[in-house]
C-alpha positions as CSV (number, residue, x, y, z in Angstrom):
1,M,-10.4,-5.1,4.8
2,K,-13.9,-3.7,4.7
3,H,-12.6,-0.2,5.5
4,M,-10.3,-0.3,2.4
5,T,-13.1,-1.3,0.1
6,A,-15.3,1.5,1.6
7,G,-12.5,4.0,1.0
8,D,-11.9,4.6,4.7
9,Y,-8.1,4.4,4.5
10,E,-7.3,6.1,7.8
11,T,-9.3,3.5,9.7
12,A,-7.8,0.7,7.7
13,L,-4.3,2.0,8.4
14,K,-5.1,2.1,12.2
15,G,-6.3,-1.5,12.0
16,L,-3.1,-2.6,10.2
17,E,-0.8,-0.8,12.6
18,T,-0.1,-3.8,14.8
19,Q,0.7,-6.0,11.8
20,R,3.5,-3.9,10.2
21,D,5.9,-6.9,10.1
22,N,3.5,-9.0,8.1
23,P,4.2,-8.8,4.3
24,A,0.5,-8.9,3.4
25,A,-0.2,-6.1,5.8
26,Q,2.7,-4.1,4.4
27,N,1.1,-4.5,1.0
28,Y,-2.2,-3.3,2.3
29,I,-0.6,-0.4,4.1
30,G,1.1,0.6,0.9
31,V,-2.2,0.4,-1.0
32,C,-3.9,2.6,1.5
33,F,-1.2,5.2,1.1
34,M,-1.3,4.8,-2.7
35,M,-5.1,5.4,-2.6
36,K,-4.5,8.5,-0.5
37,G,-2.0,9.8,-3.1
38,D,1.0,9.5,-0.8
39,Y,3.2,7.6,-3.2
40,D,6.4,8.0,-1.2
41,Q,4.9,6.2,1.8
42,A,3.2,3.7,-0.4
43,E,6.5,2.8,-2.1
44,T,8.2,2.4,1.2
45,F,5.7,-0.2,2.4
46,L,5.3,-1.9,-0.9
47,R,9.1,-2.3,-1.3
48,K,9.2,-3.9,2.2
49,A,6.3,-6.2,1.2
50,E,8.0,-7.2,-2.0
51,K,11.3,-7.8,-0.2
52,N,9.4,-10.0,2.3
53,G,7.8,-12.1,-0.4
54,D,4.3,-10.5,-0.9
55,Q,3.2,-11.5,-4.4
56,Y,1.0,-8.5,-5.0
57,A,3.5,-5.8,-4.0
58,P,5.3,-5.7,-7.4
59,I,1.9,-5.2,-9.1
60,N,1.0,-2.3,-6.8
61,L,4.5,-0.8,-7.3
62,E,3.8,-0.9,-11.1
63,H,0.5,0.9,-10.5
64,I,2.4,3.7,-8.7
65,R,4.9,4.0,-11.5
66,Q,2.1,4.3,-14.0
67,A,0.3,6.9,-11.8
68,K,3.4,9.0,-11.5
69,R,3.8,9.0,-15.3
70,I,0.4,10.4,-15.9
71,E,0.3,13.0,-13.1
72,F,0.0,16.6,-14.2
């Protein structure tokens, strides 16, 4: 996930494209969208990840809820 840590979310998303059925990849895809400010897409993938058992998805969903509360 070197592209994610470098802030290159578009390249990271392209790399994750083939793994959309993997819960961890769904979480990473959600995080990429979250970092790009696309909270609707992020929530879609994070909810899938949560449903499929990813342990980090609920934490990231909470980050989105907090970000939405402080948006101006």
